[in-house]
RODO-2510 file (C-alpha; in nm, 4 decimals, decimal comma):
residues 405
     n   res          X          Y          Z
     1     m    17,3569     2,3408    -3,5699
     2     s    17,0460     2,2922    -3,3504
     3     v    17,1748     2,5592    -3,1101
     4     f    17,2229     2,7957    -3,4018
     5     l    16,8681     2,7297    -3,5263
     6     g    16,7268     2,7859    -3,1793
     7     l    16,9098     3,1182    -3,1485
     8     a    16,7980     3,2179    -3,4953
     9     a    16,4371     3,1380    -3,4103
    10     a    16,4577     3,3489    -3,0978
    11     v    16,6111     3,6394    -3,2917
    12     i    16,3384     3,6463    -3,5579
    13     g    16,0588     3,6000    -3,3047
    14     f    15,9684     3,2327    -3,3412
    15     a    15,9196     3,0048    -3,0420
    16     e    15,8177     2,6508    -2,9840
    17     p    15,4420     2,6410    -2,9186
    18     a    15,3419     2,5687    -2,5611
    19     p    15,1993     2,2231    -2,4982
    20     l    14,8203     2,1980    -2,5195
    21     r    14,6635     2,1118    -2,1839
    22     i    14,3103     2,0014    -2,0969
    23     d    14,1463     2,0701    -1,7608
    24     i    13,8049     1,9462    -1,6398
    25     d    13,8423     2,0324    -1,2730
    26     f    13,5402     2,2607    -1,2481
    27     p    13,1608     2,2169    -1,2175
    28     g    13,0277     2,0411    -1,5249
    29     g    13,3755     1,9532    -1,6538
    30     s    13,3805     1,6439    -1,8735
    31     a    13,6373     1,5182    -2,1252
    32     v    13,8786     1,2306    -2,1672
    33     a    14,1756     1,3066    -2,3918
    34     e    14,2184     1,0141    -2,6299
    35     s    14,5209     1,1852    -2,7801
    36     i    14,6907     1,5236    -2,8081
    37     d    14,9149     1,5747    -3,1105
    38     q    15,1288     1,8669    -2,9987
    39     t    15,3079     1,8971    -3,3320
    40     n    14,9993     1,9171    -3,5514
    41     r    14,7856     2,0770    -3,2770
    42     v    14,5133     1,8123    -3,2876
    43     i    14,3126     1,7185    -2,9765
    44     t    14,0861     1,4132    -2,9709
    45     i    13,8446     1,3795    -2,6804
    46     q    13,5362     1,1904    -2,5744
    47     p    13,2898     1,2721    -2,2944
    48     t    13,3731     1,1421    -1,9485
    49     a    13,1811     0,8268    -1,8592
    50     h    13,0154     0,8247    -1,5163
    51     k    12,8904     0,4806    -1,4173
    52     d    12,5119     0,4678    -1,3733
    53     r    12,4862     0,8443    -1,4279
    54     g    12,3227     0,8321    -1,7672
    55     w    12,4177     0,8926    -2,1268
    56     v    12,7807     0,9691    -2,2093
    57     c    12,7239     1,2757    -2,4256
    58     w    12,8084     1,5961    -2,2350
    59     w    13,1579     1,7431    -2,2633
    60     s    13,3097     2,0652    -2,1368
    61     f    13,6751     2,1491    -2,0759
    62     k    13,9344     2,4255    -2,0501
    63     l    14,2130     2,4302    -2,3062
    64     a    14,5436     2,6071    -2,2392
    65     g    14,8710     2,6336    -2,4278
    66     l    14,7288     2,7979    -2,7383
    67     q    14,8880     3,0688    -2,9453
    68     q    14,6428     3,3443    -3,0276
    69     g    14,5523     3,3218    -3,3948
    70     e    14,6692     2,9644    -3,4488
    71     t    14,4313     2,7117    -3,6026
    72     f    14,3907     2,3935    -3,4050
    73     t    14,1770     2,0852    -3,4544
    74     l    13,9302     1,9426    -3,2048
    75     r    13,7991     1,5944    -3,2694
    76     v    13,5124     1,4552    -3,0584
    77     t    13,4229     1,0867    -3,0674
    78     g    13,0932     0,9390    -2,9511
    79     d    12,7346     0,8928    -3,0618
    80     g    12,5218     1,1573    -3,2310
    81     f    12,4145     1,3146    -2,9037
    82     s    12,7769     1,3992    -2,8175
    83     r    12,8594     1,5497    -3,1593
    84     p    12,6875     1,8867    -3,2127
    85     e    12,7293     2,0377    -3,5585
    86     r    12,8635     2,3452    -3,3798
    87     a    13,0301     2,3387    -3,0399
    88     v    13,0718     2,6507    -2,8275
    89     f    13,3669     2,8348    -2,6792
    90     s    13,4331     3,1095    -2,4257
    91     i    13,7373     3,3232    -2,3476
    92     d    13,5937     3,5033    -2,0426
    93     d    13,5522     3,2248    -1,7867
    94     g    13,2204     3,1135    -1,9301
    95     k    13,0450     3,4498    -1,9127
    96     t    12,9730     3,4516    -2,2858
    97     w    12,9589     3,1645    -2,5329
    98     t    13,0113     3,1661    -2,9095
    99     q    12,9456     2,8865    -3,1559
   100     t    13,2368     2,7357    -3,3454
   101     p    13,2223     2,6947    -3,7229
   102     a    13,0356     2,3818    -3,8266
   103     g    13,2363     2,0634    -3,7918
   104     s    13,2724     1,7770    -4,0356
   105     t    13,1475     1,4309    -3,9399
   106     e    13,2966     1,0961    -4,0286
   107     k    13,1459     0,7822    -3,8757
   108     t    13,1582     0,8370    -3,4965
   109     t    13,3785     1,1474    -3,4974
   110     i    13,3205     1,5160    -3,5615
   111     t    13,6112     1,7466    -3,6397
   112     y    13,6145     2,1200    -3,5700
   113     k    13,8768     2,3580    -3,7101
   114     i    13,9056     2,6489    -3,4684
   115     v    14,1115     2,9673    -3,4763
   116     a    14,2287     3,0320    -3,1206
   117     p    14,1043     3,3726    -3,0042
   118     a    14,3281     3,3654    -2,6951
   119     a    14,5960     3,1618    -2,5183
   120     k    14,3301     2,9714    -2,3262
   121     m    13,9637     2,9039    -2,3861
   122     w    13,6695     2,6980    -2,2685
   123     l    13,5064     2,4536    -2,5097
   124     a    13,1776     2,2712    -2,4594
   125     w    12,9064     2,0652    -2,6240
   126     g    12,6659     2,3565    -2,5811
   127     p    12,6432     2,6648    -2,3621
   128     p    12,6786     2,5365    -2,0038
   129     y    12,4243     2,6359    -1,7411
   130     q    12,5479     2,5304    -1,4008
   131     l    12,4125     2,5451    -1,0454
   132     a    12,5872     2,8810    -0,9984
   133     d    12,3918     3,0168    -1,2967
   134     a    12,0626     2,8991    -1,1480
   135     k    12,1450     3,0599    -0,8129
   136     a    12,2456     3,3852    -0,9826
   137     a    11,9247     3,3898    -1,1881
   138     v    11,7089     3,3435    -0,8796
   139     e    11,8991     3,6058    -0,6819
   140     k    11,8757     3,8595    -0,9636
   141     v    11,4986     3,8308    -0,9909
   142     v    11,4547     3,8544    -0,6127
   143     a    11,6793     4,1619    -0,6027
   144     a    11,4564     4,3318    -0,8623
   145     n    11,1888     4,3559    -0,5910
   146     i    10,9014     4,2456    -0,8129
   147     g    10,7296     4,0110    -0,5693
   148     a    10,9432     3,7007    -0,6188
   149     t    11,1033     3,5026    -0,3386
   150     a    11,3749     3,2397    -0,3498
   151     f    11,3267     2,9022    -0,1887
   152     e    11,4994     2,5679    -0,1717
   153     l    11,3047     2,3046    -0,3592
   154     c    11,4968     2,0374    -0,1681
   155     k    11,8409     1,9024    -0,0967
   156     s    11,9698     1,6717    -0,3699
   157     r    12,0947     1,3230    -0,2965
   158     d    12,4477     1,4637    -0,2930
   159     g    12,3446     1,7358    -0,0486
   160     r    12,3219     2,0293    -0,2894
   161     s    12,0543     2,2938    -0,2472
   162     v    11,8173     2,3015    -0,5455
   163     p    11,7320     2,6683    -0,6100
   164     a    11,3822     2,7716    -0,7082
   165     l    11,1813     3,0891    -0,7395
   166     k    10,8181     3,1666    -0,6685
   167     w    10,5571     3,4357    -0,6886
   168     d    10,2720     3,3949    -0,4422
   169     p    10,0550     3,7087    -0,4581
   170     a     9,7530     3,7439    -0,2344
   171     a     9,4264     3,6229    -0,3807
   172     k     9,1917     3,9016    -0,4848
   173     n     8,8434     3,8942    -0,3362
   174     g     8,8901     3,5316    -0,2380
   175     a     8,9118     3,4181    -0,5999
   176     k     9,1200     3,1232    -0,7120
   177     r     9,4556     3,2297    -0,8478
   178     t     9,6115     3,1070    -1,1696
   179     g     9,8984     2,8649    -1,1059
   180     l    10,2094     2,7861    -1,3112
   181     w    10,4859     2,5328    -1,2497
   182     i    10,7833     2,5514    -1,4874
   183     a    11,0850     2,3229    -1,4540
   184     a    11,3927     2,2490    -1,6627
   185     r    11,6813     2,0091    -1,6897
   186     q    11,5476     1,6771    -1,5698
   187     h    11,8148     1,5460    -1,8051
   188     a    12,1465     1,7027    -1,7116
   189     w    12,3003     1,7157    -2,0599
   190     e    12,0141     1,9275    -2,1962
   191     s    12,1590     2,2668    -2,1027
   192     g    11,9391     2,4460    -2,3561
   193     g    11,6366     2,3705    -2,1399
   194     s    11,7821     2,5788    -1,8579
   195     w    11,8599     2,8661    -2,0952
   196     v    11,5008     2,8621    -2,2225
   197     c    11,3900     2,8657    -1,8582
   198     q    11,6191     3,1653    -1,8071
   199     g    11,4337     3,3340    -2,0915
   200     v    11,0997     3,2695    -1,9219
   201     l    11,2420     3,4393    -1,6118
   202     d    11,3584     3,7287    -1,8314
   203     f    10,9991     3,7733    -1,9424
   204     l    10,8464     3,7371    -1,5964
   205     a    11,0867     3,9964    -1,4552
   206     s    11,0371     4,2388    -1,7434
   207     d    10,8372     4,5599    -1,7671
   208     e    10,6011     4,4114    -2,0235
   209     v    10,2415     4,4739    -1,9205
   210     e    10,1486     4,1079    -1,9570
   211     a    10,4407     4,0007    -1,7383
   212     k    10,3443     4,2433    -1,4627
   213     s     9,9839     4,1264    -1,4762
   214     l    10,0858     3,7616    -1,4579
   215     r    10,3213     3,7946    -1,1621
   216     d    10,0734     4,0139    -0,9761
   217     s     9,7919     3,7610    -1,0047
   218     a     9,9399     3,4117    -1,0454
   219     r    10,1155     3,1606    -0,8252
   220     i    10,4318     3,0814    -1,0176
   221     v    10,7087     2,8343    -0,9426
   222     v    11,0229     2,8127    -1,1577
   223     v    11,2984     2,5510    -1,1137
   224     p    11,5902     2,6160    -1,3553
   225     i    11,7702     2,2847    -1,2851
   226     m    11,6156     1,9654    -1,1518
   227     d    11,9068     1,7192    -1,1793
   228     v    12,1643     1,9434    -1,0106
   229     d    12,3984     1,6593    -0,9121
   230     n    12,4559     1,5315    -1,2646
   231     v    12,4767     1,8854    -1,4008
   232     e    12,7591     1,9628    -1,1575
   233     r    12,9168     1,6217    -1,2110
   234     g    12,9268     1,6679    -1,5879
   235     a    12,7200     1,3544    -1,6496
   236     g    12,4382     1,3034    -1,8986
   237     g    12,1620     1,2055    -1,6566
   238     k    11,9344     1,0529    -1,9203
   239     r    11,8675     0,6866    -1,8330
   240     a    12,0604     0,7151    -1,5072
   241     k    12,0031     0,4364    -1,2568
   242     p    11,7736     0,3433    -1,0930
   243     q    11,5935     0,5748    -1,3383
   244     d    11,6354     0,9237    -1,4680
   245     h    11,4424     1,2123    -1,3183
   246     n    11,1843     1,2115    -1,5957
   247     r    11,0978     0,8457    -1,5419
   248     d    11,0748     0,8847    -1,1644
   249     w    10,7298     1,0428    -1,1307
   250     s    10,5646     0,7632    -0,9346
   251     d    10,4089     0,7119    -0,5929
   252     a    10,7573     0,6531    -0,4487
   253     p    11,0139     0,8649    -0,6376
   254     h    11,3837     0,7975    -0,5902
   255     w    11,5025     1,1532    -0,6504
   256     p    11,4341     1,4244    -0,3868
   257     e    11,3768     1,6853    -0,6595
   258     v    11,0918     1,4835    -0,8080
   259     a    10,9335     1,4152    -0,4685
   260     a    10,9496     1,7856    -0,3800
   261     a    10,8031     1,8910    -0,7138
   262     q    10,5181     1,6418    -0,6781
   263     k    10,4400     1,7731    -0,3318
   264     g    10,4312     2,1349    -0,4488
   265     i    10,2260     2,0562    -0,7574
   266     k     9,9723     1,8548    -0,5564
   267     e     9,9342     2,1378    -0,3059
   268     m     9,8636     2,3913    -0,5799
   269     d     9,6201     2,1537    -0,7490
   270     r     9,4326     2,0779    -0,4253
   271     a     9,3913     2,4523    -0,3786
   272     g     9,2422     2,4726    -0,7292
   273     e     9,5332     2,6941    -0,8323
   274     l     9,7270     2,4975    -1,0936
   275     d     9,6661     2,5708    -1,4599
   276     l     9,9871     2,4973    -1,6438
   277     f    10,2822     2,2607    -1,6008
   278     l    10,5750     2,2938    -1,8411
   279     d    10,8815     2,0712    -1,8518
   280     l    11,1704     2,2115    -2,0602
   281     h    11,3970     1,9735    -2,2520
   282     n    11,6191     1,9338    -2,5598
   283     p    11,5398     1,6626    -2,8205
   284     a    11,7426     1,4401    -3,0552
   285     p    12,0174     1,5772    -3,2865
   286     n    11,8029     1,5642    -3,6000
   287     d    11,5061     1,7449    -3,4445
   288     k    11,5856     2,0835    -3,5968
   289     v    11,2512     2,2440    -3,5079
   290     p    11,1214     2,2597    -3,1481
   291     f    10,8031     2,0722    -3,0616
   292     f    10,5755     1,9831    -2,7708
   293     f    10,5084     1,6433    -2,6170
   294     a    10,1445     1,6145    -2,5046
   295     p     9,9765     1,3514    -2,2854
   296     p     9,8059     1,0583    -2,4597
   297     d     9,4299     1,0559    -2,5152
   298     v     9,3630     0,8443    -2,2058
   299     i     9,4570     1,1438    -1,9875
   300     l     9,3443     1,4156    -2,2280
   301     p     8,9784     1,4806    -2,1415
   302     p     8,7828     1,7561    -2,3209
   303     a     8,8637     2,0252    -2,0628
   304     r     9,2374     1,9624    -2,0929
   305     q     9,2140     1,9299    -2,4703
   306     a     9,0475     2,2709    -2,4914
   307     s     9,2951     2,4484    -2,2654
   308     q     9,5891     2,2731    -2,4328
   309     e     9,4720     2,3787    -2,7786
   310     r     9,4376     2,7385    -2,6566
   311     f     9,7933     2,7351    -2,5260
   312     l     9,9377     2,5668    -2,8362
   313     k     9,7697     2,8264    -3,0564
   314     n     9,9373     3,1028    -2,8575
   315     a    10,2677     2,9144    -2,8540
   316     s    10,2533     2,8847    -3,2326
   317     a    10,1897     3,2570    -3,2657
   318     f    10,4692     3,3713    -3,0344
   319     l    10,7325     3,0984    -3,0823
   320     g    10,6733     3,0935    -3,4564
   321     r    10,8187     3,4449    -3,4751
   322     e    11,1507     3,3270    -3,3347
   323     k    11,4363     3,1935    -3,5460
   324     l    11,4000     2,8491    -3,3907
   325     k    11,0268     2,8373    -3,4866
   326     v    10,7995     2,5626    -3,3486
   327     s    10,6309     2,2589    -3,4990
   328     e    10,2564     2,2798    -3,5482
   329     k    10,2342     1,9098    -3,4677
   330     t    10,2637     1,7751    -3,1135
   331     r    10,4024     1,4333    -3,0280
   332     t    10,2473     1,1968    -2,7779
   333     s    10,4343     1,0652    -2,4751
   334     g    10,2142     0,7582    -2,4368
   335     p    10,2714     0,3801    -2,4272
   336     n    10,4022     0,3720    -2,7854
   337     y    10,6674     0,6257    -2,6892
   338     d    10,8025     0,4694    -2,3709
   339     p    10,6961     0,1729    -2,1549
   340     d    10,7504     0,3982    -1,8524
   341     w    10,5173     0,6628    -1,9945
   342     k    10,3095     0,6870    -1,6763
   343     r    10,6220     0,7954    -1,4855
   344     i    10,7000     1,0863    -1,7185
   345     s    10,6440     1,4215    -1,5470
   346     g    10,3842     1,5648    -1,7831
   347     n    10,1817     1,2450    -1,7825
   348     w    10,1955     1,2201    -1,4036
   349     v    10,0646     1,5755    -1,3746
   350     a     9,7889     1,5070    -1,6277
   351     a     9,6846     1,1882    -1,4480
   352     n     9,6869     1,3360    -1,0986
   353     c     9,5693     1,6945    -1,1389
   354     a     9,2496     1,8681    -1,2437
   355     e     9,1250     1,7931    -1,5933
   356     r     9,1693     2,1528    -1,7101
   357     v     9,5424     2,1593    -1,6222
   358     i     9,7680     2,1962    -1,9251
   359     s    10,0641     1,9593    -1,8968
   360     l    10,3285     1,9732    -2,1694
   361     c    10,6953     1,9145    -2,2410
   362     l    10,8733     2,1593    -2,4717
   363     e    11,1667     2,0162    -2,6656
   364     t    11,3830     2,3048    -2,7898
   365     s    11,6256     2,2135    -3,0677
   366     w    11,9941     2,2238    -2,9699
   367     n    12,1684     2,1289    -3,2933
   368     t    12,1099     2,4434    -3,5006
   369     p    12,2885     2,7752    -3,5667
   370     n    12,0213     2,9461    -3,3541
   371     s    12,0725     2,7205    -3,0502
   372     t    12,2730     2,9848    -2,8676
   373     v    12,2365     3,1591    -2,5332
   374     d    12,0680     3,4548    -2,7039
   375     g    11,8514     3,2281    -2,9176
   376     y    11,7393     3,0195    -2,6213
   377     r    11,6662     3,3229    -2,4028
   378     a    11,4663     3,4936    -2,6757
   379     y    11,2727     3,1698    -2,7192
   380     g    11,2022     3,1554    -2,3459
   381     k    11,0728     3,5131    -2,3478
   382     a    10,8408     3,4258    -2,6341
   383     l    10,7252     3,1217    -2,4371
   384     g    10,6493     3,3513    -2,1447
   385     r    10,4340     3,5693    -2,3686
   386     a    10,2450     3,2616    -2,4867
   387     i    10,1805     3,1648    -2,1243
   388     a    10,0567     3,5129    -2,0387
   389     a     9,8226     3,5075    -2,3381
   390     t     9,6728     3,1750    -2,2252
   391     v     9,6165     3,2326    -1,8556
   392     p     9,4427     3,3251    -1,6325
   393     r     9,1957     3,0482    -1,6910
   394     q     8,8851     3,1161    -1,8896
   395     n     8,6412     2,8876    -1,7166
   396     s     8,5081     2,8205    -1,3696
   397     e     8,4081     2,4574    -1,4063
   398     p     8,4494     2,2313    -1,1012
   399     d     8,7871     2,0621    -1,0867
   400     k     8,8003     1,6990    -1,1914
   401     i     9,1003     1,4709    -1,1814
   402     g     9,2244     1,3422    -1,5177
   403     r     9,3473     1,0044    -1,3974
   404     a     9,4676     0,7413    -1,6400
   405     h     9,2513     0,4326    -1,6737
***
C-alpha cells in the first residue's frame, strides 16, 4: 500500500519535502538550532553564545531545503535584543535584504511566519554589514577619484585589517581645516550603525554641492566597523571582556581599534583641525525614534554647548524629514548613565579635545519598519547634510581643552 501511495504521489507531482538545513559557516554566521520539526516545517533557534564576546543577541544563518511558496515558521528565543519585530531575509547571497512580516511574541520567543521565496534563503536579525562590505565601501569611494584614500586604521587583535577612509585636502592659505571623525559599530551586533555610516559615505561621495565643498576643504576620517573581530565572529560585542570597545577609551585601551582612533583624533585636535566626532550606534528595542547621546555638563563648556546646539538644530531639520525621524531631546552619557562613563568614546573626546569640538553618539532605531538598508542609508545621507550645514567652524577662538573635573 505504501509503495502504491508513493507511486501515486510521484504520478500526480507530489514529493516529500526536502529536510530543512541550517548553515552558519560564513562571516557573521550565528544560530543554534534548538529544534527542527521537518513535518510541520518549524525551526527554533537562538543566537550562538561566544564566551566573553558580549551579548548573545545577533543571529544570521542560511536555510536550505525549502520548497518555493511553502509557509514555514521561524521561532527565535532570547531576550528582547535578539527578537526584532521584523527579521530580514535575502535570496541573492546577501546582496539585498527584505524585512519579514512582523512576528508574534510570547514570553521569550518571537515567531515569524514566512513564505519561502526560493529553495534557500538567508535569514538574519537585521541587515548584516560585514568586513567585506566595509572594504567594498572604501574601495568604491576611492575608485570614484574624489580625493579620498583608503588606509588601515590598525590590525585587530585577531589580525584582521580594519578598513578606513580619509580625505586630507591641502590647507588653503595656511588656514586651519575643518576636521571630522565618524566611526560605527563599536558594538558588533548593531549593524544598523554601519549602514548609517554607509549613508554618510553616500553623501560625501555624491555630486551634491555641499558634499563637494566639504570633502574639498575638510579632513575627514570614516571607520565603518570598529569591532571587526566580533562582527566577523557573529558575536554581540556589547559588554565583552575585559570591556567592550565603547568602554575602552582610557589612557591604556585594550583594543587596537580604540588606541588607533585615539591617536588619530589627538593628532587632528593638536593641529587645531577637529570639529566633530560622531559615534554611530543602535539603541534598545523600544527606542523607536533615533536620538543623540551628549556629554554631561562637566565636559560641556559654553563653546561646545554652542557648537553642539548648532549641529543638533541642523540634525533636527535634516533627519526630521526622514521616515525614522529624530528625537528633539538628547540623552546624557554621564555618571547616572554608566559608572564607566569617562571611558565612553564621546566623553573621552569631549574631555581630551578642544572645547569647541562637538562629540556625540547617534542611536538609530533598529526595531521599526523603516530600519532597512534603504532607510538606514537615506538616514546617513541626511546626517551628512546636517554635518555639511554645521561645518566649517564659525569661530576662531583659541582652542581650549574640555577636560572633566
